[in-house]
C-alpha positions in Angstrom: 103.4 122.0 85.2 104.4 119.0 83.1 104.9 119.4 79.4 102.5 116.4 78.1 104.5 115.8 75.0 107.6 115.3 77.1 105.0 112.8 79.5 103.9 111.2 76.4 107.6 111.0 75.0 108.7 109.4 78.0 105.5 106.6 79.1 106.0 105.5 75.4 110.0 105.5 75.9 109.1 103.5 79.1 106.5 101.1 77.8 108.6 100.3 74.6 111.1 99.3 77.3 109.2 96.9 79.7 107.0 95.5 77.0 109.6 92.7 75.3 110.5 91.9 79.4 107.1 91.5 80.3 106.5 88.9 77.9 109.0 86.7 79.2 108.2 87.3 82.3 103.8 86.5 81.6 105.5 83.0 80.2 107.5 82.3 82.8 104.7 82.9 86.0 102.6 81.2 83.8 104.1 77.9 83.4 105.4 77.7 86.4 102.7 79.2 88.8 99.6 78.7 87.0 99.8 75.9 84.4 102.4 73.5 86.8 100.6 73.0 89.9 97.5 71.9 87.6 99.9 69.1 87.0 102.5 67.8 89.5 100.9 68.1 93.1 104.5 68.1 94.4 104.5 71.9 92.5 101.0 72.9 93.6 102.4 72.3 97.3 105.2 74.4 96.7 103.4 76.9 95.3 100.8 77.0 97.8 103.2 77.3 101.0 104.0 80.9 99.4 100.9 83.9 99.6 102.9 85.3 96.7 102.6 82.3 94.4 99.1 81.2 95.7 97.2 84.2 95.8 98.8 84.3 91.6 98.1 80.3 90.9 94.3 81.0 92.7 93.4 84.7 90.3 94.8 83.1 87.1 94.1 79.3 87.5 90.7 79.3 89.0 89.4 82.9 87.3 89.6 85.0 89.4 87.9 88.2 89.8 91.5 90.3 89.4 92.3 88.3 86.0 88.4 88.5 84.5 88.9 92.5 85.8 92.4 93.1 84.0 91.0 90.8 81.0 87.9 93.0 80.6 90.5 96.4 80.4 92.1 94.7 77.9 89.5 94.2 76.0 87.8 97.6 76.4 91.1 99.4 75.8 91.9 97.4 72.5 88.0 98.5 71.6 89.1 102.0 72.2 92.3 102.5 70.6 90.7 100.3 67.4 87.9 102.8 67.3 90.5 106.0 68.0 93.5 105.0 65.6 92.5 107.2 62.8 92.6 110.2 65.2 95.9 109.4 67.3 98.4 111.3 65.9 98.8 113.7 62.5 101.9 110.9 61.9 99.7 108.0 61.8 97.7 107.3 58.8 95.4 104.4 59.4 94.3 104.0 55.8 97.7 103.7 54.8 98.9 101.3 58.0 97.2 98.3 58.6 96.0 97.8 62.0 97.3 100.0 65.6 101.0 101.4 65.7 103.2 99.4 68.4 104.9 101.0 71.0 107.9 100.9 68.9 106.7 102.6 66.1 105.0 104.9 68.6 108.8 105.3 69.5 110.7 105.7 66.3 107.6 107.1 64.5 107.0 110.0 66.8 103.2 109.1 66.6 102.0 111.2 69.8 98.4 112.6 70.4 97.5 115.9 68.7 93.6 116.1 70.6 91.6 114.2 73.1 90.5 111.3 70.6 94.2 110.8 70.5 94.8 110.8 74.1 92.4 108.5 74.3 94.0 106.5 71.6 97.2 106.2 73.7 96.6 106.0 76.9 94.3 102.6 75.5 97.5 101.8 73.9 99.9 102.1 77.1 97.3 100.2 78.7 97.2 97.8 77.2 101.7 97.6 76.7 101.3 98.1 80.3 98.8 94.8 81.3 99.3 92.8 78.6 101.8 89.8 79.8 98.3 89.4 81.9 97.4 88.3 78.9 100.0 85.9 78.5 99.5 84.5 82.1 95.7 84.2 81.7 94.8 83.1 78.1 97.2 79.8 77.1 97.9 78.5 80.9 94.9 80.0 82.7 92.4 77.8 80.1 95.1 74.5 79.7 94.9 74.9 84.0 91.1 75.0 84.5 90.5 72.0 81.6 93.7 69.9 83.2 91.6 70.2 86.7 88.3 69.8 85.2 89.2 66.0 83.4 90.4 64.7 86.8 
């Protein structure tokens, strides 16, 4: 049987490691696959030749169902983590600290869940950090691309 504390530690360390890279990757994908095809016709032709980039472009520049589903998951995960942040751990006090702990704070201060509500909060924070780079693709670049297409 897997030790739950060890699983929490490994998952938080993985999320802390991946998060900065995922933001950079999301910004690059947002600029080169979602925004530039709305600006340049030649770039759009290049993007539509590959099936992976075409799928990303169609989902995030045209507000596809996957993009909206990911945004809803992030929205509900944020609501869950905000409402259960008081019971995250004995090492975290939402009265003394402002907002939710970052993944870096969770790893450094060993803020791991103690009960079931803390588990919900912890896993929703992990989901936010793993899916967070989709927000950088979807929100700014998707809206700019959508508005550029609507204006033409």
